[in-house]
DSSP file (Angstrom, degrees, kcal/mol; ACC not computed):
  #  RESIDUE AA STRUCTURE BP1 BP2  ACC     N-H-->O    O-->H-N    N-H-->O    O-->H-N    TCO  KAPPA ALPHA  PHI   PSI    X-CA   Y-CA   Z-CA
    1    1 A M              0   0    0      0, 0.0     2,-0.2     0, 0.0     0, 0.0   0.000 360.0 360.0 360.0 133.8    0.0    0.0    0.0
    2    2 A L        -     0   0    0      1,-0.0     2,-0.4     0, 0.0     0, 0.0  -0.594 360.0-121.0 -85.7 145.2    1.4    3.4   -0.9
    3    3 A V        -     0   0    0     -2,-0.2     2,-0.5     1,-0.1    -1,-0.0  -0.691  35.3-107.0 -82.1 137.6    1.5    6.3    1.5
    4    4 A D        +     0   0    0     -2,-0.4   139,-0.2   139,-0.3    -1,-0.1  -0.523  39.0 178.4 -68.7 115.0   -0.5    9.3    0.3
    5    5 A E        +     0   0    0     -2,-0.5    -1,-0.2     2,-0.0     3,-0.1   0.320  38.2 117.1-102.7   6.9    2.1   11.9   -0.7
    6    6 A R  S    S-     0   0    0      1,-0.2     2,-0.1     0, 0.0    -2,-0.0  -0.201  82.0 -73.8 -71.8 167.5   -0.3   14.7   -1.9
    7    7 A L        -     0   0    0      1,-0.1    -1,-0.2    27,-0.1    27,-0.2  -0.408  56.7-119.8 -59.6 129.6   -0.6   18.1   -0.3
    8    8 A K  E     -a   34   0A   0     25,-0.7    27,-2.8    -2,-0.1     2,-0.5  -0.449  19.6-144.8 -75.9 146.3   -2.4   17.7    3.0
    9    9 A T  E     -a   35   0A   0     25,-0.2    53,-3.1    51,-0.2    54,-1.4  -0.953  10.4-163.6-113.2 128.3   -5.6   19.6    3.7
   10   10 A I  E     -ab  36  63A   0     25,-3.2    27,-2.9    -2,-0.5     2,-0.7  -0.948   8.9-149.9-111.7 128.2   -6.4   21.0    7.1
   11   11 A L  E     -ab  37  64A   0     52,-2.7    54,-2.8    -2,-0.5     2,-0.7  -0.885  11.8-162.0 -96.1 116.0  -10.0   22.0    8.0
   12   12 A L  E     -ab  38  65A   0     25,-3.4    27,-2.4    -2,-0.7     2,-0.8  -0.887   3.4-167.6 -99.2 115.4   -9.8   24.8   10.5
   13   13 A V  E     +ab  39  66A   0     52,-3.2    54,-2.3    -2,-0.7     2,-0.3  -0.869  34.8 133.2-106.4 100.5  -13.2   25.1   12.3
   14   14 A E        -     0   0    0     25,-1.9    56,-0.1    -2,-0.8    -2,-0.1  -0.996  41.6-165.4-152.5 137.6  -12.9   28.4   14.1
   15   15 A D        +     0   0    0     -2,-0.3     2,-0.6    54,-0.3    -1,-0.1   0.666  65.5  93.7-100.8 -19.2  -15.2   31.5   14.5
   16   16 A N     >  -     0   0    0      1,-0.2     4,-2.6     2,-0.0     5,-0.2  -0.655  61.7-155.0 -83.1 115.8  -12.7   34.0   15.9
   17   17 A R  H  > S+     0   0    0     -2,-0.6     4,-2.4     1,-0.2     5,-0.2   0.873  93.9  51.9 -58.0 -39.4  -11.2   36.1   13.0
   18   18 A G  H  > S+     0   0    0      1,-0.2     4,-2.4     2,-0.2    -1,-0.2   0.917 111.1  46.4 -63.7 -43.6   -8.1   36.9   15.0
   19   19 A D  H  > S+     0   0    0      2,-0.2     4,-2.8     1,-0.2     5,-0.3   0.895 110.5  53.6 -65.9 -39.5   -7.5   33.2   15.8
   20   20 A I  H  X S+     0   0    0     -4,-2.6     4,-2.7     1,-0.2     5,-0.2   0.952 111.1  46.1 -58.8 -48.8   -8.1   32.2   12.2
   21   21 A R  H  X S+     0   0    0     -4,-2.4     4,-2.6     1,-0.2    -2,-0.2   0.924 114.2  47.2 -61.2 -45.5   -5.5   34.7   11.0
   22   22 A L  H  X S+     0   0    0     -4,-2.4     4,-2.6     2,-0.2    -1,-0.2   0.920 113.8  46.9 -64.7 -43.2   -2.9   33.7   13.6
   23   23 A I  H  X S+     0   0    0     -4,-2.8     4,-2.6     2,-0.2    -1,-0.2   0.913 112.6  50.1 -66.2 -41.2   -3.3   30.0   13.0
   24   24 A Q  H  X S+     0   0    0     -4,-2.7     4,-2.2    -5,-0.3    -2,-0.2   0.927 112.1  47.7 -61.4 -43.8   -3.2   30.5    9.2
   25   25 A E  H  X S+     0   0    0     -4,-2.6     4,-1.3    -5,-0.2    -2,-0.2   0.915 111.8  49.9 -63.1 -42.1    0.0   32.6    9.6
   26   26 A A  H  < S+     0   0    0     -4,-2.6     4,-0.3     1,-0.2     3,-0.3   0.906 110.9  49.2 -63.4 -40.8    1.5   30.0   11.9
   27   27 A L  H >< S+     0   0    0     -4,-2.6     3,-1.1     1,-0.2    -1,-0.2   0.857 107.3  55.6 -67.3 -33.5    0.7   27.2    9.4
   28   28 A K  H 3< S+     0   0    0     -4,-2.2    -1,-0.2     1,-0.2    -2,-0.2   0.806 102.7  57.5 -66.1 -27.6    2.3   29.3    6.6
   29   29 A S  T 3< S+     0   0    0     -4,-1.3    -1,-0.2    -3,-0.3    -2,-0.2   0.544  88.8  97.6 -81.5  -6.3    5.5   29.4    8.6
   30   30 A T  S <  S-     0   0    0     -3,-1.1   101,-0.1    -4,-0.3    -3,-0.0  -0.319  77.4-128.7 -79.9 166.4    5.8   25.7    8.8
   31   31 A T  S    S+     0   0    0      1,-0.1    -1,-0.1   100,-0.1    -3,-0.0   0.551  90.7  80.1 -91.5  -8.6    8.0   23.6    6.4
   32   32 A S  S    S-     0   0    0     -5,-0.1    -2,-0.1   -25,-0.0    -1,-0.1  -0.849  80.9-139.3-100.0 102.9    5.2   21.2    5.5
   33   33 A P        +     0   0    0      0, 0.0   -25,-0.7     0, 0.0     2,-0.3  -0.327  32.9 165.1 -62.3 142.0    3.0   22.9    2.9
   34   34 A C  E     -a    8   0A   0    -27,-0.2     2,-0.4    -7,-0.1   -25,-0.2  -0.988  38.2-115.8-152.1 156.4   -0.7   22.4    3.4
   35   35 A D  E     -a    9   0A   0    -27,-2.8   -25,-3.2    -2,-0.3     2,-0.5  -0.816  28.3-154.2 -92.4 136.6   -4.0   23.8    2.2
   36   36 A V  E     -a   10   0A   0     -2,-0.4     2,-0.4   -27,-0.2   -25,-0.2  -0.961   8.2-169.5-116.2 121.6   -6.1   25.3    4.9
   37   37 A V  E     -a   11   0A   0    -27,-2.9   -25,-3.4    -2,-0.5     2,-0.5  -0.916  11.5-153.2-106.7 134.0   -9.9   25.4    4.6
   38   38 A V  E     -a   12   0A   0     -2,-0.4     2,-0.4   -27,-0.2   -25,-0.2  -0.920  14.8-178.6-113.8 130.5  -11.7   27.5    7.1
   39   39 A T  E     -a   13   0A   0    -27,-2.4   -25,-1.9    -2,-0.5     3,-0.0  -0.974  16.6-151.8-120.5 144.8  -15.3   27.1    8.2
   40   40 A R  S    S+     0   0    0     -2,-0.4     2,-0.3   -27,-0.2   -27,-0.1   0.484  70.1  19.9-101.4  -3.8  -16.7   29.6   10.8
   41   41 A D  S  > S-     0   0    0     29,-0.1     4,-2.2     1,-0.1    31,-0.2  -0.968  80.7-100.9-155.3 170.5  -19.3   27.5   12.6
   42   42 A G  H  > S+     0   0    0     29,-1.5     4,-2.1    31,-0.7     5,-0.2   0.847 117.6  53.2 -66.4 -35.4  -20.3   23.9   13.3
   43   43 A M  H  > S+     0   0    0     28,-0.4     4,-2.3     2,-0.2    -1,-0.2   0.935 110.5  47.4 -64.9 -45.6  -23.1   23.8   10.7
   44   44 A E  H  > S+     0   0    0      1,-0.2     4,-2.7     2,-0.2    -2,-0.2   0.901 109.9  54.2 -62.7 -40.4  -20.7   25.0    8.0
   45   45 A A  H  X S+     0   0    0     -4,-2.2     4,-2.8     1,-0.2    -1,-0.2   0.927 110.5  45.1 -59.5 -45.7  -18.1   22.5    9.1
   46   46 A M  H  X S+     0   0    0     -4,-2.1     4,-2.1     2,-0.2    -1,-0.2   0.867 111.6  52.7 -69.0 -35.3  -20.6   19.6    8.8
   47   47 A T  H  <>S+     0   0    0     -4,-2.3     5,-2.5     2,-0.2     4,-0.3   0.925 112.2  46.7 -62.7 -43.7  -21.9   20.9    5.4
   48   48 A Y  H ><5S+     0   0    0     -4,-2.7     3,-1.4     1,-0.2    -2,-0.2   0.953 113.4  47.5 -60.4 -51.0  -18.2   21.0    4.2
   49   49 A L  H 3<5S+     0   0    0     -4,-2.8    -1,-0.2     1,-0.3    -2,-0.2   0.833 114.6  45.5 -64.5 -32.7  -17.5   17.5    5.5
   50   50 A R  T 3<5S-     0   0    0     -4,-2.1    -1,-0.3    -5,-0.2    -2,-0.2   0.394 108.6-126.2 -90.8   3.9  -20.6   16.0    4.0
   51   51 A Q  T < 5 +     0   0    0     -3,-1.4     2,-0.2    -4,-0.3    -3,-0.2   0.894  56.8 152.1  52.5  46.7  -20.0   17.8    0.7
   52   52 A D    > < -     0   0    0     -5,-2.5     3,-2.6    -6,-0.2    -1,-0.2  -0.593  49.5 -13.2 -99.0 164.5  -23.4   19.3    0.8
   53   53 A G  G >  S+     0   0    0      1,-0.3     3,-1.0    -2,-0.2    -5,-0.0  -0.145 136.1   1.8  52.6-126.5  -24.6   22.6   -0.8
   54   54 A D  G 3  S+     0   0    0      1,-0.3     3,-0.3     2,-0.1    -1,-0.3   0.555 129.8  64.3 -69.5  -7.4  -21.8   24.9   -1.9
   55   55 A Y  G X   +     0   0    0     -3,-2.6     3,-1.9     1,-0.2    -1,-0.3   0.032  57.5 120.4-107.8  26.6  -19.2   22.2   -0.8
   56   56 A Q  T <  S+     0   0    0     -3,-1.0    -1,-0.2     1,-0.3    -2,-0.1   0.789  83.9  42.5 -63.3 -26.1  -20.1   19.4   -3.2
   57   57 A A  T 3  S+     0   0    0     -3,-0.3    -1,-0.3    -5,-0.1    -2,-0.1   0.192  86.8 141.2-101.5  15.8  -16.5   19.5   -4.6
   58   58 A A    <   -     0   0    0     -3,-1.9     2,-0.4   -10,-0.1    -3,-0.1  -0.266  53.1-122.3 -62.0 142.0  -14.9   19.9   -1.2
   59   59 A I        -     0   0    0      1,-0.1    -1,-0.1     0, 0.0    -8,-0.1  -0.713  28.6-111.7 -85.1 132.6  -11.7   18.0   -0.6
   60   60 A R        -     0   0    0     -2,-0.4   -51,-0.2    86,-0.1    -1,-0.1  -0.465  38.6-121.7 -63.5 126.2  -11.8   15.6    2.4
   61   61 A P        -     0   0    0      0, 0.0   -51,-0.2     0, 0.0     3,-0.1  -0.370  10.7-150.8 -72.5 151.6   -9.5   17.1    5.0
   62   62 A D  S    S+     0   0    0    -53,-3.1     2,-0.3     1,-0.3   -52,-0.2   0.693  85.2  15.2 -86.3 -23.0   -6.5   15.1    6.3
   63   63 A L  E     -b   10   0A   0    -54,-1.4   -52,-2.7    28,-0.1     2,-0.5  -0.993  67.7-147.7-153.3 142.6   -6.7   16.8    9.7
   64   64 A I  E     -bc  11  93A   0     28,-2.2    30,-3.2    -2,-0.3     2,-0.6  -0.969   0.5-161.7-118.7 128.0   -9.3   18.9   11.5
   65   65 A L  E     -bc  12  94A   0    -54,-2.8   -52,-3.2    -2,-0.5     2,-0.5  -0.947  25.0-169.9-103.1 115.0   -8.5   21.7   14.0
   66   66 A L  E     -bc  13  95A   0     28,-2.9    30,-2.1    -2,-0.6     2,-0.2  -0.921  18.8-152.7-120.5 122.3  -11.7   22.2   15.9
   67   67 A D        -     0   0    0    -54,-2.3    30,-0.2    -2,-0.5     3,-0.1  -0.602  13.0-145.2 -79.9 151.2  -12.6   25.0   18.3
   68   68 A L  S    S+     0   0    0     -2,-0.2     7,-2.7     1,-0.2     2,-1.2   0.855  84.4  64.3 -85.9 -37.2  -15.2   23.9   21.0
   69   69 A N  S    S+     0   0    0      5,-0.2   -54,-0.3     6,-0.1    -1,-0.2  -0.713  70.8 147.7 -97.0  92.6  -17.1   27.2   21.3
   70   70 A L        -     0   0    0     -2,-1.2   -29,-0.1    -3,-0.1     2,-0.1  -0.876  45.8-109.2-123.3 152.5  -18.7   27.8   17.9
   71   71 A P  S    S+     0   0    0      0, 0.0     2,-2.8     0, 0.0   -29,-1.5  -0.377  93.6  10.9 -75.0 162.8  -21.9   29.4   16.8
   72   72 A K  S    S+     0   0    0    -31,-0.2     2,-0.3   -30,-0.1   -31,-0.1  -0.273 140.4  17.2  68.9 -54.1  -24.9   27.4   15.4
   73   73 A K  S    S-     0   0    0     -2,-2.8   -31,-0.7     4,-0.0   -29,-0.1  -0.932  88.3-132.5-145.3 119.4  -23.5   24.0   16.4
   74   74 A D    >>  -     0   0    0     -2,-0.3     4,-2.1     1,-0.1     3,-0.5  -0.196  25.5-103.8 -77.5 169.1  -20.7   23.9   18.9
   75   75 A G  H 3> S+     0   0    0     -7,-2.7     4,-2.9     1,-0.2     5,-0.2   0.785 118.3  59.5 -61.2 -30.2  -17.5   21.9   18.6
   76   76 A R  H 3> S+     0   0    0     -8,-0.6     4,-2.2     2,-0.2    -1,-0.2   0.917 108.6  44.7 -65.3 -42.0  -18.6   19.2   21.0
   77   77 A E  H <> S+     0   0    0     -3,-0.5     4,-2.5     2,-0.2    -2,-0.2   0.897 113.4  50.6 -67.3 -40.4  -21.6   18.4   18.7
   78   78 A V  H  X S+     0   0    0     -4,-2.1     4,-2.7     2,-0.2     5,-0.2   0.938 110.6  49.3 -62.8 -46.6  -19.4   18.5   15.6
   79   79 A L  H  X S+     0   0    0     -4,-2.9     4,-2.4     1,-0.2    -2,-0.2   0.927 111.8  48.6 -57.9 -46.7  -16.9   16.2   17.3
   80   80 A A  H  X S+     0   0    0     -4,-2.2     4,-1.1     1,-0.2    -1,-0.2   0.907 112.7  48.1 -62.1 -42.7  -19.7   13.7   18.2
   81   81 A E  H  X S+     0   0    0     -4,-2.5     4,-0.7     2,-0.2     3,-0.2   0.911 112.6  47.9 -65.6 -42.5  -21.2   13.8   14.7
   82   82 A I  H >< S+     0   0    0     -4,-2.7     3,-1.1     1,-0.2     6,-0.3   0.944 112.7  47.2 -64.6 -46.8  -17.9   13.2   13.0
   83   83 A K  H 3< S+     0   0    0     -4,-2.4    -1,-0.2     1,-0.3    -2,-0.2   0.688 112.0  51.4 -72.1 -16.0  -16.9   10.3   15.2
   84   84 A A  H 3< S+     0   0    0     -4,-1.1    -1,-0.3    -3,-0.2    -2,-0.2   0.533  93.1  86.8 -92.4  -7.9  -20.4    8.7   14.8
   85   85 A D    XX  -     0   0    0     -3,-1.1     4,-2.8    -4,-0.7     3,-1.8  -0.834  67.5-153.0 -98.2 115.1  -20.2    9.0   11.0
   86   86 A P  T 34 S+     0   0    0      0, 0.0     4,-0.2     0, 0.0    -1,-0.1   0.760  96.6  53.9 -58.6 -24.2  -18.5    5.9    9.4
   87   87 A N  T 34 S+     0   0    0      1,-0.1    61,-0.1     2,-0.1    -5,-0.1   0.646 123.3  24.6 -83.2 -14.1  -17.5    8.1    6.4
   88   88 A L  T X4 S+     0   0    0     -3,-1.8     3,-2.2    -6,-0.3    -1,-0.1   0.590  92.5  94.3-121.1 -18.6  -15.8   10.7    8.6
   89   89 A Q  T 3< S+     0   0    0     -4,-2.8    -2,-0.1     1,-0.3    -6,-0.1   0.652  80.7  59.5 -61.1 -18.5  -14.8    9.1   11.8
   90   90 A H  T 3  S+     0   0    0     -4,-0.2    -1,-0.3     2,-0.1    -2,-0.1   0.552  76.2 106.3 -88.7  -6.1  -11.2    8.3   10.7
   91   91 A I  S <  S-     0   0    0     -3,-2.2   -28,-0.1    -9,-0.1   -29,-0.1  -0.608  79.3-118.9 -72.4 121.7  -10.2   11.9   10.1
   92   92 A P        -     0   0    0      0, 0.0   -28,-2.2     0, 0.0     2,-0.5  -0.363  30.2-158.7 -62.8 139.3   -7.9   12.9   12.9
   93   93 A I  E     -c   64   0A   0     19,-0.2    21,-1.7   -30,-0.2    22,-1.1  -0.981  11.2-167.0-124.7 129.1   -9.3   15.8   15.0
   94   94 A I  E     -cd  65 115A   0    -30,-3.2   -28,-2.9    -2,-0.5     2,-0.6  -0.968  18.0-141.9-110.4 118.7   -7.4   18.1   17.2
   95   95 A V  E     -cd  66 116A   0     20,-2.7    22,-3.3    -2,-0.6     2,-0.5  -0.730  21.2-176.0 -77.1 121.8   -9.5   20.2   19.6
   96   96 A L  E     + d   0 117A   0    -30,-2.1     2,-0.3    -2,-0.6    22,-0.2  -0.917  26.0 137.8-123.0 100.1   -7.7   23.6   19.6
   97   97 A T  E     - d   0 118A   0     20,-2.0    22,-3.8    -2,-0.5   -30,-0.1  -0.891  63.6-122.3-143.4 163.2   -9.5   25.7   22.1
   98   98 A T  S    S+     0   0    0     -2,-0.3     2,-0.2    20,-0.2    20,-0.1   0.626  79.9 109.1 -82.1 -13.7   -9.0   28.2   24.9
   99   99 A S        +     0   0    0      1,-0.1    -2,-0.2    18,-0.1    20,-0.1  -0.437  36.4 172.5 -69.9 130.3  -11.0   26.0   27.3
  100  100 A R        +     0   0    0     -2,-0.2     2,-0.2    18,-0.1    -1,-0.1   0.090  33.4 140.6-114.9  17.2   -8.9   24.2   30.0
  101  101 A N     >  -     0   0    0      1,-0.2     4,-2.3     2,-0.0     3,-0.3  -0.440  52.6-141.3 -64.8 124.4  -12.1   23.0   31.6
  102  102 A E  H  > S+     0   0    0      1,-0.2     4,-3.0    -2,-0.2     5,-0.2   0.843 101.7  55.4 -59.2 -34.3  -11.6   19.4   32.8
  103  103 A E  H  > S+     0   0    0      2,-0.2     4,-3.0     1,-0.2    -1,-0.2   0.908 107.6  48.9 -65.8 -40.7  -15.1   18.4   31.7
  104  104 A D  H  > S+     0   0    0     -3,-0.3     4,-2.2     2,-0.2    -2,-0.2   0.921 113.6  47.2 -62.2 -43.0  -14.4   19.6   28.2
  105  105 A I  H  X S+     0   0    0     -4,-2.3     4,-2.1     2,-0.2     5,-0.2   0.957 115.7  44.1 -63.6 -50.6  -11.1   17.7   28.1
  106  106 A F  H  X S+     0   0    0     -4,-3.0     4,-2.4     1,-0.2    -2,-0.2   0.934 115.4  47.4 -60.4 -48.3  -12.7   14.5   29.5
  107  107 A N  H  X S+     0   0    0     -4,-3.0     4,-1.5    -5,-0.2    -1,-0.2   0.859 109.3  54.2 -65.3 -35.0  -15.7   14.7   27.2
  108  108 A S  H  <>S+     0   0    0     -4,-2.2     5,-2.2    -5,-0.2    -1,-0.2   0.938 112.4  42.9 -64.1 -45.5  -13.6   15.4   24.1
  109  109 A Y  H ><5S+     0   0    0     -4,-2.1     3,-1.7     1,-0.2    -2,-0.2   0.860 109.7  57.9 -68.8 -32.9  -11.5   12.3   24.8
  110  110 A D  H 3<5S+     0   0    0     -4,-2.4    -1,-0.2     1,-0.3    -2,-0.2   0.824 105.1  51.4 -62.6 -30.3  -14.7   10.4   25.6
  111  111 A L  T 3<5S-     0   0    0     -4,-1.5    -1,-0.3    -3,-0.2    -2,-0.2   0.261 126.6-105.5 -89.8  11.3  -15.9   11.3   22.1
  112  112 A H  T < 5 +     0   0    0     -3,-1.7    -3,-0.2     1,-0.2   -19,-0.2   0.814  53.8 174.3  72.0  34.5  -12.6   10.0   20.7
  113  113 A V      < -     0   0    0     -5,-2.2    -1,-0.2     1,-0.1   -19,-0.1  -0.429  30.0-139.0 -63.7 150.0  -10.8   13.2   19.9
  114  114 A N  S    S-     0   0    0    -21,-1.7     2,-0.3     1,-0.3   -20,-0.2   0.744  77.7  -2.1 -85.3 -23.7   -7.2   12.5   18.8
  115  115 A C  E     -d   94   0A   0    -22,-1.1   -20,-2.7    -7,-0.1     2,-0.5  -0.954  57.2-150.0-165.7 144.5   -5.6   15.3   20.7
  116  116 A Y  E     +d   95   0A   0     -2,-0.3     2,-0.4   -22,-0.2   -20,-0.2  -0.982  20.6 177.6-124.4 120.9   -6.7   18.2   22.9
  117  117 A I  E     -d   96   0A   0    -22,-3.3   -20,-2.0    -2,-0.5     2,-0.6  -0.982  26.5-133.2-127.2 133.6   -4.6   21.4   22.9
  118  118 A S  E     -d   97   0A   0     -2,-0.4   -20,-0.2   -22,-0.2     2,-0.1  -0.757  30.2-124.5 -85.0 123.1   -5.3   24.6   24.8
  119  119 A K        -     0   0    0    -22,-3.8     2,-0.4    -2,-0.6     7,-0.1  -0.414  22.9-138.4 -67.5 136.6   -4.8   27.6   22.5
  120  120 A S        -     0   0    0      2,-0.1    -1,-0.1    -2,-0.1     6,-0.1  -0.771  12.8-153.3 -98.3 143.7   -2.3   30.1   23.7
  121  121 A R  S    S+     0   0    0     -2,-0.4     2,-0.6   -23,-0.1    -1,-0.1   0.539  76.8  95.6 -85.2  -9.7   -2.8   33.9   23.5
  122  122 A N  S  > S-     0   0    0      1,-0.2     4,-2.8     2,-0.0     5,-0.2  -0.742  72.7-147.1 -83.7 121.2    1.0   34.2   23.4
  123  123 A L  H  > S+     0   0    0     -2,-0.6     4,-2.5     1,-0.2     5,-0.2   0.899  96.4  49.0 -58.8 -45.4    2.0   34.4   19.8
  124  124 A A  H  > S+     0   0    0      1,-0.2     4,-1.9     2,-0.2    -1,-0.2   0.900 113.3  48.1 -62.4 -39.7    5.3   32.6   20.2
  125  125 A Q  H  > S+     0   0    0      2,-0.2     4,-2.4     1,-0.2    -2,-0.2   0.898 109.9  52.0 -67.9 -40.1    3.6   29.8   22.2
  126  126 A L  H  X S+     0   0    0     -4,-2.8     4,-2.4     1,-0.2    -2,-0.2   0.918 109.9  48.9 -62.1 -43.0    0.9   29.5   19.5
  127  127 A F  H  X S+     0   0    0     -4,-2.5     4,-2.4     1,-0.2    -1,-0.2   0.883 110.3  52.1 -63.3 -37.1    3.5   29.2   16.8
  128  128 A K  H  X S+     0   0    0     -4,-1.9     4,-2.1     2,-0.2    -2,-0.2   0.906 109.1  50.2 -64.0 -41.5    5.2   26.6   18.9
  129  129 A I  H  X S+     0   0    0     -4,-2.4     4,-2.3     2,-0.2    -2,-0.2   0.931 111.2  47.9 -61.3 -46.6    1.9   24.7   19.2
  130  130 A I  H  X S+     0   0    0     -4,-2.4     4,-2.8     1,-0.2    -2,-0.2   0.891 109.7  52.5 -65.2 -39.0    1.4   24.8   15.4
  131  131 A R  H  X S+     0   0    0     -4,-2.4     4,-3.0     2,-0.2    -1,-0.2   0.900 109.2  51.1 -61.1 -39.0    5.0   23.6   14.8
  132  132 A G  H  X S+     0   0    0     -4,-2.1     4,-2.3     2,-0.2     5,-0.3   0.904 109.7  49.0 -63.8 -41.5    4.3   20.7   17.1
  133  133 A I  H  X>S+     0   0    0     -4,-2.3     4,-2.5     2,-0.2     5,-0.8   0.934 113.2  48.1 -61.9 -45.6    1.1   19.9   15.2
  134  134 A E  I  X>S+     0   0    0     -4,-2.8     4,-1.5     3,-0.2     5,-1.4   0.948 111.2  49.8 -59.1 -49.8    3.1   20.0   12.0
  135  135 A E  I  <>S+     0   0    0     -4,-3.0     5,-0.8     3,-0.2    -1,-0.2   0.897 124.0  28.4 -61.0 -41.7    5.9   17.9   13.2
  136  136 A F  I  X>S+     0   0    0     -4,-2.3     5,-3.6     3,-0.2     4,-0.7   0.959 129.7  32.6 -84.1 -54.4    3.6   15.1   14.5
  137  137 A W  I  <5S+     0   0    0     -4,-2.5    -3,-0.2    -5,-0.3    -2,-0.1   0.790 129.8  30.4 -80.5 -28.4    0.5   15.2   12.4
  138  138 A L  I  <<S+     0   0    0     -4,-1.5    -3,-0.2    -5,-0.8    -1,-0.2   0.706 133.0  24.9-102.1 -23.2    2.0   16.3    9.0
  139  139 A E  I  4<S+     0   0    0     -5,-1.4    -3,-0.2    -4,-0.1    -4,-0.2   0.766 129.9  26.0-111.5 -32.9    5.5   14.8    9.2
  140  140 A T  I  <<S+     0   0    0     -5,-0.8    -3,-0.2    -4,-0.7    -4,-0.2   0.886 101.3  73.4-101.9 -51.8    5.5   11.8   11.5
  141  141 A A  S   <S-     0   0    0     -5,-3.6     2,-0.7    -6,-0.1     0, 0.0  -0.342  73.6-131.3 -69.5 144.6    2.1   10.3   11.7
  142  142 A I        -     0   0    0     -2,-0.0    -1,-0.1  -139,-0.0    -4,-0.1  -0.883  29.5-148.6 -93.8 115.9    0.7    8.3    8.8
  143  143 A L        -     0   0    0     -2,-0.7  -139,-0.3  -139,-0.2     3,-0.1  -0.463  23.7 -92.2 -85.1 155.7   -2.8    9.7    8.2
  144  144 A P        -     0   0    0      0, 0.0    -1,-0.1     0, 0.0     4,-0.1  -0.286  55.4 -87.5 -62.4 152.6   -5.7    7.6    6.9
  145  145 A P        -     0   0    0      0, 0.0  -142,-0.0     0, 0.0    -3,-0.0  -0.217  32.5-121.1 -59.6 153.2   -6.1    7.6    3.1
  146  146 A S  S    S+     0   0    0     -3,-0.1     2,-0.4     2,-0.1   -86,-0.1   0.761  97.9  64.2 -70.0 -23.6   -8.2   10.4    1.7
  147  147 A E  S    S-     0   0    0      3,-0.0     3,-0.0   -87,-0.0     0, 0.0  -0.854  90.2-121.9-101.4 135.7  -10.7    7.9    0.2
  148  148 A V        -     0   0    0     -2,-0.4    -2,-0.1   -61,-0.1   -61,-0.0  -0.640  35.2-118.0 -74.4 121.4  -12.7    5.6    2.5
  149  149 A P        -     0   0    0      0, 0.0    -1,-0.1     0, 0.0     3,-0.1  -0.316  25.8-118.2 -62.3 142.0  -11.9    2.1    1.5
  150  150 A L        -     0   0    0      1,-0.1     3,-0.1    -3,-0.0     2,-0.1  -0.531  35.1 -99.8 -76.5 145.8  -14.8    0.0    0.2
  151  151 A P        -     0   0    0      0, 0.0     2,-0.2     0, 0.0    -1,-0.1  -0.387  42.4-105.9 -65.4 143.8  -15.7   -3.0    2.2
  152  152 A E        -     0   0    0      1,-0.1     2,-0.5    -2,-0.1     0, 0.0  -0.483  28.0-130.8 -71.9 138.3  -14.4   -6.3    0.8
  153  153 A M              0   0    0     -2,-0.2    -1,-0.1     1,-0.1    -3,-0.0  -0.786 360.0 360.0 -90.3 126.9  -17.0   -8.4   -0.9
  154  154 A G              0   0    0     -2,-0.5    -1,-0.1     0, 0.0    -2,-0.0   0.436 360.0 360.0-110.4 360.0  -16.8  -12.0    0.3
């Protein structure tokens, strides 16, 4: 089986314009080129992932950076829906949020999040976090294939 060598796509689900800009800038500074798609609320994220409406040609993301506190449908609901959907559940999700609430951390892992990171307001620390995400998730980890394998017919 070949490892997927195409440009990685990251879906950033974030409503705060300042955070979007900072995360995009931090991702641009990494050595692993990637496409970043931004959705601004939970409903838009699910529409993108299910390739509905304006997103029928959407590229399946290799990695999702998900804020918890989102309008319309919050990140907890988005996480639960993705992990319950057989077509989406293998996409790695990193919760990237300002919340350090133990209940949020516990519930996110209970919903099978792949990683929970507290977003820093310190710019240098945020860039360090994004470099860490790049080093592990884009350079070290082998991500699931972009196409969901069909079940074998027996």
